[in-house]
C-alpha positions in Angstrom: 64.5 105.7 95.1 67.0 106.4 92.0 68.3 103.5 89.9 71.2 104.4 87.2 72.3 101.5 85.1 75.4 102.2 82.7 77.6 100.0 80.8 81.5 99.3 81.5 83.7 98.7 79.3 85.2 95.8 80.7 84.6 92.4 79.2 85.9 89.1 80.4 86.5 86.6 77.7 85.3 82.9 79.5 85.0 80.7 76.1 84.1 81.2 72.2 80.4 80.9 73.2 80.4 83.1 76.5 81.5 86.1 77.8 81.6 87.9 81.5 80.6 91.9 81.2 79.7 94.2 83.9 77.3 96.9 84.1 77.0 99.9 86.8 74.2 99.8 88.7 73.6 102.6 90.9 70.8 103.2 94.1 70.0 106.1 96.1 67.8 106.6 99.2 67.0 109.8 100.8 64.8 110.4 104.0 61.8 112.7 103.7 61.0 112.1 107.3 61.4 115.7 109.4 64.5 116.9 106.9 65.0 119.7 104.3 68.8 119.8 103.6 71.5 117.3 104.0 69.4 114.7 105.0 70.7 111.5 105.8 70.9 109.3 102.6 72.8 106.2 101.4 73.7 105.6 98.0 75.4 102.6 96.6 77.2 102.4 93.2 78.0 98.4 92.2 79.3 97.0 89.4 77.0 93.8 88.5 78.4 90.8 86.2 76.3 90.0 83.1 75.9 87.0 80.7 78.0 84.4 82.1 74.8 82.9 84.0 76.8 80.5 87.0 79.8 82.5 87.0 77.5 86.1 87.2 75.6 84.8 89.8 78.2 83.4 91.8 80.4 86.7 91.8 76.9 89.0 92.2 75.9 87.0 95.5 79.5 87.3 97.4 79.4 91.1 96.2 75.9 92.0 97.4 76.9 90.0 100.9 79.7 92.1 101.1 77.9 95.2 101.0 75.0 94.0 103.0 77.7 92.6 105.8 78.8 96.5 105.4 75.5 98.5 105.8 73.7 95.9 108.0 74.2 96.9 111.9 72.1 96.8 115.0 69.7 93.8 116.5 67.2 94.7 113.8 67.7 91.6 111.2 68.3 92.4 107.9 66.5 90.2 105.3 67.5 92.5 102.3 67.6 90.7 98.9 68.5 93.1 96.8 70.4 96.7 96.7 67.3 98.5 96.6 65.6 96.5 99.8 69.2 96.9 101.2 69.1 100.8 100.6 65.4 101.1 101.9 66.8 99.3 105.1 69.0 101.8 105.9 67.3 104.8 106.1 63.8 102.8 107.9 66.7 102.2 110.4 67.6 105.9 110.6 63.5 106.9 110.4 62.9 104.3 113.2 65.7 106.2 115.6 64.2 109.2 114.7 60.7 108.3 115.5 61.9 107.2 118.9 64.0 110.1 119.9 62.5 113.1 118.1 64.3 115.7 119.3 67.9 114.5 118.8 69.5 115.3 115.7 71.4 112.4 113.5 73.3 112.9 110.6 73.3 109.3 108.6 74.9 108.4 105.7 76.3 105.2 103.5 78.0 105.5 100.9 79.2 102.1 98.8 81.3 102.8 95.7 82.3 99.5 93.8 84.7 99.2 91.1 86.6 96.5 88.8 90.5 97.2 90.3 91.9 94.6 88.4 91.4 92.2 85.3 93.3 88.7 83.7 92.6 85.7 82.6 93.0 84.1 86.0 92.2 87.6 88.2 89.2 89.4 88.6 89.6 92.1 91.4 86.7 94.0 92.8 87.3 97.0 95.0 84.5 98.6 97.3 85.3 102.0 98.8 82.9 102.0 101.8 81.8 105.1 104.3 79.2 104.9 106.8 78.1 107.0 109.6 75.5 106.5 111.9 76.1 108.6 114.7 79.3 109.1 116.9 82.5 110.9 117.0 83.3 109.9 113.1 82.1 107.5 110.6 84.2 104.4 109.3 85.7 104.3 106.3 87.6 101.5 104.9 88.2 99.1 101.4 87.3 95.6 100.7 89.0 93.6 98.1 87.2 90.9 96.5 89.4 88.2 94.0 87.6 85.8 91.8 88.6 83.3 89.6 87.0 84.9 86.3 86.6 81.2 84.8 84.2 80.0 87.4 83.1 83.2 89.3 84.6 81.6 92.9 86.2 83.7 95.0 89.7 83.1 95.7 90.9 83.3 99.2 94.0 84.9 99.8 96.2 82.0 101.0 95.2 80.6 97.4 97.0 83.4 95.8 100.5 82.1 97.0 102.6 79.0 96.5 103.5 79.3 100.2 101.6 81.1 102.9 103.9 81.1 105.5 106.8 81.9 103.2 105.3 84.9 101.6 104.4 85.8 105.7 108.0 86.8 106.4 108.7 88.2 103.4 105.8 90.8 103.3 106.9 91.2 107.0 110.2 92.3 106.2 109.0 94.7 103.6 106.3 96.3 106.1 109.2 97.0 108.5 111.3 98.4 106.0 108.4 100.6 104.8 107.4 101.6 108.1 110.9 101.8 109.9 110.6 99.1 112.2 113.5 97.6 113.6 114.0 94.3 112.6 115.2 93.0 116.3 112.3 94.7 117.9 108.4 93.7 118.4 106.3 94.7 115.1 104.2 96.6 117.7 107.3 98.4 119.2 106.5 101.5 117.4 102.9 102.1 118.2 100.8 99.6 116.2 98.1 97.2 117.2 98.8 93.5 115.4 97.1 90.9 117.6 99.6 89.6 120.0 102.4 91.4 118.8 102.4 89.0 115.7 102.7 90.4 112.3 99.6 89.7 110.1 99.4 90.2 106.2 96.2 92.2 105.4 93.1 91.1 104.8 92.6 93.0 101.9 94.9 92.4 99.1 94.8 94.3 95.7 95.9 93.6 92.5 97.3 96.6 90.6 99.4 97.0 87.5 102.3 97.4 89.7 102.0 94.9 92.0 99.8 93.9 95.1 99.0 95.9 97.7 98.1 94.9 101.0 96.1 97.2 102.5 95.0 97.7 106.3 91.9 99.4 107.0 91.8 102.3 110.0 91.4 100.2 113.1 93.1 97.2 112.1 96.6 97.7 113.1 96.8 101.3 114.0 94.3 103.7 115.7 92.0 105.5 113.5 93.5 108.8 113.5 96.5 106.8 111.9 94.4 106.2 108.8 94.8 103.2 107.1 98.0 101.5 105.7 99.1 100.1 102.6 102.3 98.3 101.4 103.0 98.2 97.7 104.9 94.7 96.6 105.8 95.5 92.8 105.7 92.4 90.7 109.6 92.0 90.2 109.4 90.8 93.9 105.6 89.5 94.1 105.7 86.8 91.3 108.1 84.7 93.3 105.5 84.1 95.6 102.3 84.5 93.4 100.6 81.6 91.8 99.0 83.6 89.1 98.1 87.6 88.6 
């Protein structure tokens, strides 16, 4: 197991005596079972909150549980409590499958790359870029957005970011239709999308950037895998009318 720590420049001031800092930690695990090159492996790189005690603990727990949900699969219970155990779990699952089916070839891979996407006095946005392949026609890649209040370490739900969620939803649909050329007098799925019940929904993953907020739809969420992801940037000049803070 490779374990690497490097300091990040980001420092969020919480009070005169406390500051929230982040340390980049990396974990890598590769199987040694019946493999000499391009062996199944998992790499995890994640920003870990430091110094701010309860705040750090809250952020780290949420980030870890999110990564765990990405790596977790199958019927075998995942009791991992840290990233090292999580990497071991992934490789052990592969090795068990290889033992049960020694004649088959499996090209497992896992890659988790977390980073601070955006930070301000009111918003801390962590992005988790992930890819996993455990057999089949292709792997699964996606982005997860975790938004926190840096003063408390608590996660902020998407609806809590906006003054009025339903009004913002109507506005976002208008912008989405304009970008993807969906006629306003036609159902949202009229051009081949897969919104549930043919009703527009705001993306589960909302990212803050220097330009504005991005609504990110991962592959499979509203379109076929081959069509990839969908993004909608709403610049702050327009988003500010709806956001509580940024």
